C-alpha positions in Angstrom: 148.8 106.9 101.6 146.5 104.0 100.8 147.3 101.3 103.4 145.4 98.6 101.4 143.4 97.6 104.5 139.8 98.1 103.2 137.9 95.0 103.6 140.4 93.2 105.8 139.2 91.5 109.0 141.0 92.0 112.4 140.8 90.6 115.9 142.2 92.9 118.5 142.6 91.3 121.9 141.9 93.2 125.2 140.5 96.2 123.3 137.7 97.6 125.3 140.1 100.1 126.8 143.7 101.3 126.6 146.1 100.6 123.7 144.0 97.8 122.3 141.0 100.2 122.0 143.1 102.8 120.2 144.3 100.1 117.7 140.8 98.9 117.0 139.7 102.5 116.4 142.5 103.1 113.9 142.0 99.9 112.0 138.3 100.6 111.7 139.0 104.1 110.4 141.0 102.4 107.6 138.1 100.3 106.6 138.9 97.1 108.5 136.1 94.9 109.9 137.1 94.6 113.6 136.3 92.2 116.4 137.1 93.7 119.8 137.5 91.7 123.0 137.4 92.3 126.7 136.0 90.9 130.0 133.3 93.5 130.5 130.4 93.5 128.1 129.2 97.0 128.9 132.7 98.4 128.2 132.8 96.4 124.9 129.4 97.6 123.8 130.3 101.2 124.5 133.6 100.9 122.6 131.8 99.2 119.7 129.2 102.0 119.5 131.9 104.7 119.6 133.9 103.0 116.8 130.8 102.6 114.7 130.0 106.3 115.0 133.3 107.4 113.4 134.0 104.6 110.9 132.3 102.7 108.1 133.9 99.4 109.1 131.8 96.7 110.8 132.5 96.2 114.5 131.8 93.0 116.5 132.7 92.1 120.1 133.5 88.9 122.0 133.4 88.8 125.8 136.2 86.8 127.3 139.4 86.7 129.4 142.5 86.2 127.1 144.2 84.4 130.0 141.5 81.7 130.0 141.8 78.8 127.6 138.1 78.1 127.5 137.4 81.8 126.9 139.8 81.9 124.0 137.9 79.0 122.4 134.7 81.1 122.8 136.3 84.1 121.3 137.6 82.1 118.3 134.1 80.6 117.9 132.7 84.2 117.8 135.2 85.1 115.1 134.2 82.1 113.0 130.5 82.8 113.4 130.6 86.6 112.6 133.7 87.0 110.4 134.5 83.4 109.2 138.3 84.1 109.3 140.6 87.0 110.1 143.5 88.6 108.3 145.0 90.5 111.2 145.6 89.4 114.8 146.7 91.9 117.4 147.6 90.0 120.7 147.3 92.1 123.8 146.5 91.8 127.5 146.6 93.8 130.7 149.8 93.8 132.7 150.7 91.7 135.7 151.1 93.0 139.2 153.9 95.3 140.4 156.6 94.1 142.8 160.1 93.0 143.2 161.2 89.3 142.9 160.7 88.3 146.5 157.2 89.7 146.6 155.8 87.2 144.1 154.9 83.6 144.8 154.5 80.7 142.3 150.9 81.6 141.6 151.9 85.1 140.6 154.3 83.7 138.1 151.8 81.2 136.7 149.2 83.9 136.3 151.6 86.2 134.5 152.6 83.4 132.2 149.0 82.6 131.3 148.2 86.3 130.8 151.3 87.4 128.8 152.5 84.3 126.9 149.9 81.6 126.9 147.2 84.0 125.7 149.2 85.0 122.7 150.2 81.4 121.8 146.6 80.2 122.0 145.2 83.0 119.8 147.9 82.6 117.2 147.3 78.9 117.0 143.6 79.6 116.5 143.9 82.0 113.6 147.0 80.6 111.8 145.3 77.9 109.7 143.1 80.3 107.8 146.0 82.8 107.3 148.1 80.0 105.8 145.2 78.9 103.5 144.9 82.5 102.2 148.6 83.0 102.1 148.2 86.4 103.7 148.3 87.5 107.3 149.5 89.9 109.9 150.3 88.9 113.5 151.3 91.7 115.8 152.1 91.2 119.5 151.9 94.1 121.9 154.5 93.8 124.7 156.3 96.6 126.4 159.5 98.7 126.3 160.5 96.5 129.2 161.5 93.7 126.9 164.5 95.9 125.8 165.1 97.8 129.0 163.7 96.4 132.3 161.4 98.7 134.3 161.8 99.0 138.0 159.3 96.9 140.1 157.9 95.1 137.0 159.9 91.8 137.2 157.0 89.7 136.0 156.5 91.8 132.9 160.2 92.2 132.3 160.8 88.5 132.4 157.8 86.8 130.7 157.2 89.3 127.9 160.8 88.5 126.7 159.4 85.1 125.7 157.1 86.8 123.2 160.1 88.4 121.4 161.6 85.0 120.8 158.2 83.7 119.7 157.8 86.5 117.2 161.3 86.2 115.7 161.0 82.4 115.3 157.4 82.6 113.8 158.5 85.2 111.3 161.0 82.7 110.0 158.5 79.9 109.9 155.7 81.8 108.3 157.4 84.0 105.7 156.7 81.4 103.0 153.0 81.9 103.6 153.2 85.7 103.2 152.4 86.1 106.9 154.4 88.8 108.7 154.9 88.6 112.4 156.1 91.6 114.4 156.2 92.9 117.9 155.5 96.5 119.1 156.9 97.8 122.4 154.8 100.7 123.8 156.5 103.1 126.1 154.8 105.4 128.6 151.5 106.2 127.0 148.4 108.0 128.3 146.3 105.0 129.5 144.5 103.9 132.6 147.3 101.3 133.1 149.9 104.1 133.4 147.7 106.1 135.8 147.4 103.0 138.0 151.2 102.4 137.9 151.8 106.0 139.0 149.2 105.6 141.8 150.9 102.4 143.0 154.4 103.6 142.6 155.1 107.4 142.7 158.5 106.8 141.0 156.7 106.5 137.7 155.9 110.2 137.9 159.5 111.0 137.0 159.4 109.2 133.6 158.7 112.3 131.5 162.2 113.6 132.2 163.7 110.3 130.9 161.9 110.5 127.5 163.9 112.4 124.9 160.7 113.8 123.3 159.8 115.2 126.7 156.3 113.9 127.0 154.1 110.9 127.5 152.9 109.2 124.2 149.3 109.4 122.9 147.4 106.2 122.3 146.6 107.3 118.7 150.3 107.6 118.0 150.8 104.0 119.1 147.8 102.9 117.1 149.1 104.5 113.9 152.3 102.5 114.0 150.5 99.3 114.6 148.1 99.9 111.8 151.0 100.6 109.4 152.6 97.2 110.4 149.2 95.6 109.7 149.0 97.1 106.2 150.0 96.1 102.8 152.5 98.9 102.8 154.5 97.0 105.5 154.6 93.7 103.5 158.5 93.5 103.7 158.7 94.1 107.4 158.7 90.9 109.6 160.4 89.7 112.7 161.1 93.1 114.2 160.4 94.6 117.6 159.5 98.2 117.2 159.8 100.6 120.1 157.1 103.3 120.3 158.5 105.0 123.3 159.6 108.6 122.4 163.2 107.4 122.6 163.1 106.1 126.2 165.0 102.9 125.4 168.7 103.8 125.7 170.2 100.8 123.9 171.1 100.7 120.2 
């Protein structure tokens, strides 16, 4: 299936590792020119080189923390310098700290807000004018299965990521007239460093495989394939949805 992505330009946030990295790889394999982002330049350079080895698409990188307003300005400046404008924005970030409600202070909540919501809002604002001018765009937020079914000891993530779902649905209504689709993807338990760290911090996470109908942890490339489809021309009539990529873990209808 031709996804119609050859020649498109994408910015994938927090993509030196984990799910963001897998999405950047998959987009590049489809002929997309990709800008990756992360806080560690050595990790970004390594990822950029690995993507270049297996794809024909151009790869750039921008060092910066998505939770920092000044860093977001620098990232957007890099986009303008190297790519002029982008067609596809994938918002993503690391996850906030573990813990129950009473273990977090106001600073924890403020940091989680900046990391999970403010980062996405800031990047969307930065890329939206050019998408509206071209009357074509794809905005995809990466949240978590926790927005539909809260996960134990992840109250910061469970709470603040919900705001992104409201943002996506509202933006999809506002931007449909510009041929811009806005969707949310909800990764389940997937083979990433983040999951390994969660298991190390909380052994209860080791039991999750038995709760997944497909009976296994997801692969990053499986997640990336779904995101890439949503970014494609083939998904031009899909907007305002929150798609679980969780092996059936979410129990609600």
